C-alpha angles and dihedrals in degrees: 000000000000090000090051089052093050089049091051090049092050091048091051089048094050091045090049091046093050093071092052098041119102118263117276114264096031093108089231117123122213113232125181111238134184090278089062094040093056092052098058131078124250089261090055091050093048088049090055093051091044089052090053089049094048093050090049090048092050094050091050093048093043094055090079100192098339119102111268116224112285089237095058095043095049092047091050089050092046091053089057092067101038136040127243090244091056087056093047088052091050092050090048090050093049093055092043092053094042110042092160090061098058087121091067111108117251092231090057091050092051095046097040103033108023104041140038091244098099129011117235114275104238093176092065091038095233 
């Protein structure tokens, strides 16, 4: 039942974001930022992190003997030691403590600040 709820939440998020995403073929990617993050419920935030984890799980499983990308493997391993809600709380904390960085993509915050995948980039000041 909980899995079905998460899938419904993800579907609603994707549907809601489709209207605000740039037109196809513009070459511009739509990345969730702190502005988007602050506007969704805890379930929506958890759905985002579950989606990232699911994509990483898929890539690792689909590698079938080949080496999966380091990024996916490390994220899958990281999720074994922490809960999705712990990551959601860390992302919330980052944006609360850094209101001037609301333009930072959520995926960058997750990978650079909340996991051991990538160290923080001190050169860019993120």
